[in-house]
N, C-alpha and C positions, 0 to 999 in steps of 0.2 A: 500159044500156050511157054514158048522157045520167049519169047519179046518179056512177058509176064515174070518167069524165071530172069530173065536177065535185067529188067526193069526194079525188080525185087532186090535183083543184086549188088546193082548201081548204088539202092538207096541205100543199106544198108554199107556199102563199102563210104557215102556219104557223108551215112553219120557220123561215124568216128572220127573221118576226118573233120566233121565241123566242130565237134569238140575239140578236137586239139587246134583249132583253129582259133579258136574261142580263148584256149589256155594259153594259145602259144603268147598274147604279149605280156603274158603276168609272167611267164616264164624269160621269156627279153628281158624287160625289165628288171626283175631277179639276178638274171646273168648278168648284166649292163652294171646296177650296182655293186654285186661281186667283185667284177671287173677293175670298175673304177676305185675299190677298196684297195683292191691287188695291186694297183699301180700309186695308187696313193701312199700306200704304205711303204716305209723306206726303212732299207735293214736299218739296224743298231749301228749306231757307231763305235770304231774299232776305241779298245781299252791300247791304249798308249802305253808303254812304260814309265814315262815321266809323268802320266796322269795317274797309274798307280801308285808310281811313289810319292806325290804329293797327296794323295788321299790317303794313304797310311801314315804318312807325318804326321794329320789330324784324327786319323778314326784307327788306330791299330790299338790295340787294348794294352799288349805288353807297353811299347813308349810312353802310354799315356800315363799306367804305374810308372813310371819310372821316373814319368815327372812330380809324379805326386809325389814318392818319395824323396825325391832330390829337393823340390820346395818342403818338407819334412825336415830334414836336415841341414838348411842352410837359417832355419829359425836357429840352429844352434848356435849362430854367431851374435846375433843381440841377446842369446840368454847369457853368453858369456860376457857380452860386455856392460851389459847394466850389471851386473855382481862389483863393477868398481865404480858406479855413478853415486850419486844422492839418495840416501835411503831415508825418505821421511816417513815415519809412520804416529799415529795418534792411538790412544786408549784411552775411556772412562769405564770407570766401575763404578755402581752404587749398593751399597749393604743397609740391609735392616738388621741394628743390633740390639741382642741383649742383654744388659749388663748387668749380673751380679755376684757385688762385691760385698766383703764380711771385715770392717775394720775399729780395732779398738777404742771404748769407750770405757767412760766412769764406771758405770755397772756393770762392762765384761762385753763383749763384741758385737758390735750393732751392725746388722744387715743389712742391706739396701739391695733395689730392684729398680734398673731403670731400662727403657727405650728411648734409642734414638738411631739417627738414618747417620751415615757418612756417605762422601762421596771424594773423589779420587780421579781426577784426568791430568795425561801428559803428554806432551807434543815432541818427541825427537827427528834429531835430522843428524844421521849418520857418515860419515864419510872418509870413505876410505885413502889413506893414502900410502901407506906400503905393505901388502900384502903378496907376497913373491906367487901365494897357490894362484889364486884369481889372473895375477899377470903370463903364468904360462897356459892356464888355462884359455884365456883371450887368445894367445898365437896359436894356441892347437886348436880353436872355434874353427881360426882361419883354414889350418891345412885342413880341415875336414869339408871345410866348404869346399876346398877346391876340389878335396876327390870324389865329393858329391856330383861338382859339376863335371870332371874326366869323368864318371859312370854314367852320366847323364848323354855325354856325346857317344860315350862308346856305346850305347845301346842304338842313338841313331846311327852313327858306320853300321852295328849290325843289323838295322833295320834294311839299307841301304842292299845290305845280302840277301838278308831274306827277300826281301820285297823281287831284287832281283830273277832269286833261285828258281822262288816260285812260277815266277813271270815265264821264263826258258822252259822250266819242268812242264807248264801249258803248252807252249810250241813243239816242246821234244814232243810231248806224246802225241799234239795232232800229226804231228809230220808221220809218227809211225803209224797211225791208227790211216792217213793217207797211203803210205807204202803197203797196209799189209791190205789194202783197198785192191791197189794194183793188183797187187803179188795175187786175190784171189779172185781177181777179173782173169789174169794171165793163166792161172790155173785152167778156170770152167773154159776158156776156150781151149788148151791143151787136152782137158781131156774127153770135149768136144768132138779134136781130130782126132783122137785117137781112136774114141768110140765109131767114126767112121771110117777111117782106116781097118779096123777089123771087121766093121761091117764088110767093106770091100775086098776083103781078101789079104788085105797089104798089112793087114798088122799085127801084133800080138796081142794078146792079154794081159801080158807084163806089163806094159805101157797104160794101160786103162787102171790097173790096180795102182799104178805107181800114180799116174796124177791124181787120181782120185784121193790118194791118202795124203798127196800133198794139201790137196782141196779143201779135205777134212781138218786137217794141221791149221790150214791159214783163220778154218772157220773157225776155231778154237781159240786162236791167236785174235782174232779182230775184237773179239766178245770182252777180250781180256784189254785191247789197246779201249776201245769203247768208255770201258768203266776208268782208264786210267785218266783218261780224260775228263772224265766228270769229276775222279777227287781232284786228280791238279787242280783244274778252276773252282772247285771247293774249297781248295789251301787256299788260292789268293783271294777266296771273296772273304775267307776270315778276315784278312788281313786291311783289304780296303772297305768294306764293310758296303760294298752294293753290288748287285747282281752281273757277274762276270755272263756276258754270251756272246760278246766277241773279242778275238785278238790281233793285234798287230803281226804279220806273218814275218818274218827275217827274209832280205831280200839281199841274197849274195851280189845283188850288182851296187847294192848302198853299202857293203862291209868294206871297212877296207882294213888288209891288217900290219897293224901298225905295231913295232916294237917298243918296250917302255920306253917312256920319256922325267925325269931321265935315264940314259942307256944302261947306267952302271948300277952292279946291285950294291957295292959301299953307298951309298949316294943315298936309294932309299934306306938303309939301315940307319946313314944317322941322319935321317928324316924323320923313321922312327925313333931317334932316341930324345928329338925335339917337339914331336907332337902325337906319339901315338896315345893315344887313349889311355891305354893298359897302363903305359909307361909314367902315366903322368899322376894316371890313379891313386899307383904303389910310391911311386915316390912324393904325394902327398900323406899318408898312410905311417910312412916310413919317420917322415917327418913330425906326424900328428904320436908318432909311438916315442920319438926323441923327445918331446913335452911332455911325455906321463914319468920321464925321467926326472924332469921340474919339479913337475907338480910333487913329486915324491920327496925329493931333496926338501923341498920345501915344508915339508914336516917338521924340519929343526930350525928354523928362521921366523925370526918374529914377526909381531904386523902393528901395525899403527892405525889408529883411525883417529877421524875428529870428530867429537858430539857434540850436541848444542841441545839443551832440553828446557822445556818450558812446563814445569809442573803446578796442578793445583790442589790443595786438599782440605777437603773441610770432616771434623771431627774424625779425624784419623788415628789417632791416640786414645783409647779410653782412659787414661788420667788426663787427658782434659779434651772434653767432649764441648760441642758449640764452638772451637777453635776453627781458623780458617789461613790455611798457608799459601802464598802463591811465590813461589821457586823459579827462579832462571839460573841456567849456567853453561856454563861453556867450558871444554878442554879434551885434552885428548887420553885416548886408552892404548896400552901398552902392555902385549901381551907375548911370553916368550914359553915356550914348551920344551920344559929340563928330560922328563922319561916319559918312554911310551911303550916301555917294556921288550921293544926291539923290533916293532911294526915298524916304524918306519926306514930302516934298516930294511927289513925285510922287499916293502914295497919298492924300493930302490935297487935292489934286488931281481927285483920280479920284471920291473921296468928294463929295465938293461938286458934281460936276455927275450921282452918281447924287443925291443931294437932289432934285437941281433935274430930275430924268426922274419922281421919287415925285411931287413937285409937280402938274407936269403934265398925271401921270394919274389924281392926282385929281381935280382940277379936272373933266378931262376926263370923267370918273365923274360927276362934282356934274352936270355938261350934259346926260351921256346919258342918267341916272338920270329928272333932271327931266323930258324928253322921255316917258320910257315911263311917271310918273305921270302927265303928263297924257293921255296916250292911256287909261290904263285907269280913270282918274276920268272921262271925257270919255266910257269905253264905261259905264261904271253909270248916269251920270246921261242918256247921250241913250237907252241900252237899254232906262230905263222906255220910258220917249217911242216907241221902236220895237216893242218889244211889243205896247204898247198898240196904235201902226197897225194889226201885224200879222195882229192878233188881232179887227180890226174887218174887214181885208182879209178873211181866212179866212170870218164870217160874210158876205160879200158874195160872196167865193167858191162858199158853197153854194147863195145865194138864187140866183144864175148858172146852176148847174146845172141845180136847180129848172125856172127860168125855162125855159133851152135846151131841156127837155125835153119840157115843155109846149107850148112851139112845134113843135117838131120834130113831135109827134101833131099837131098842128093844121096841119101843111104849111105853117108859116112859116118852119121854119131845117129846117137838113140834117144829116146823124146827125155830118159833117165838123162842127157848129158845137158839138152836144154834146161828142162824142171833146174839141175844144178844150178846152169849158169845164170837161171832168173833169181837165182836163191843167194846166187852170189853178190849180184847187184843189189839187190834188197838190201843186204850187209853191210855194202860198202857204203849207200847210200846211209843207210841208217848210222854207221860210222861217221859220214863227214856231219849230218845235221847234229852228233851229239858234240863231238869238236867244236862247232863253229860256237855252241854257247859256250862248249868247259871255255873256249879262248874268250869269248866276250862276259863271263862271268870272274875268270882269272885278273881281267880289267879292274874290277870294280872292287873281287877282296883284297889286291894289291895296294889298290889306293885306301880300302875300308880299312886296312893294319896300320896305316900311317895318318889318319886321322884325315883324308882327301877325300871321302867317298860323300860327291854335295849333289846340288841338284845340275853344276856342270858336269863332270862323272858322268849321273845318269844320262843326259840330254844326249851327249856324243853316242853313249850306245845305242839312245834311243833312237838316233840317227841312222842305224842297220835296217832298222823297222820298213817296212812298206810304207808310206802314207795312206 
């Protein structure tokens, strides 16, 4: 009986083993396939700052809008030039005429009625010889095209700043998330240690409450940090129009804390006067406003055109029906305005006031630009000292954490002192990361203000990122 039961038991045990043995090859095959796919799936390549800038140059909607607007404004020049070019026009008309006439006769008035066709055609060539308004308008068109080009260059410089800012915001958000996760792990370990000490009878309830409060706050900060990572990546994706999966992180070892070149602030101010898109744009607007004065004064000046015309008429006069004329003429047309009710003088005064406004706007921009250049210049020069100081502060914070833990283990410090040291360390690391990004951004912003934020500048900053 025992043997039978043992056999039954052995059979019952073997049956599931057999079924598992039959299923094992399929499971192993599925696992092998998943392992192969997992091993062959390479991580997404990191999007570098230089690549993001090149993508934004092509796909950023704001820049594309500026390019279209510039193309539209550039057509102002050929339109103004066309007003001084020869103008050739042709006209043709055909009419069906009904002529009713009353003529005196011997026995009284004689009424007549007649239907006939009339044709008129003309070919006219006009060449402006002296038109002060059109000459001033052509010069103004050059200024307006220069303004359009400067405005486009300003958008290109702004794009470099926007892309770099969005990229650095992404990196800063990721750094903050990593710091929060590290802080969360530390606070979790501290809470576990406080609970064990309390159970052992050598701890106090206050340490547990303080550690739990810090941990709960960190959990809330983690949610906010993850949301910030998602938002900053989305903001960068809007400009580059490609999915942003992974970014190249900042490598402090590759980051060079160099002062501005040239080193003097006056050199940057002088460079801005010569090549700043804002200054170039407002200078072109001022010159265009000066041309408005010339255009307004042209209202008192004569115009002179050369005209050549060839006209053919048939039955054009009711007194000479069935007559045909072929006429060719060449001459000049002179026109002199005499009185316009004071409108021209008013337009001149208006143009002079507009020129004064353009001059004041240019001067205000010069002063504001010098202030912004000095701010970014200080951001680079003082950024070197700030980054260096925060790097030393981070080392001191690490030492403080270690010292606080050892003192806590020796009974000279409380758990709250350890938590405060950890929090101070995280704050210092966050400030250090933020200052490094601000330093790099200040370099790009300084170049953008003087019209120098190009591929070379972006690549220089990109070299500080991990490959």
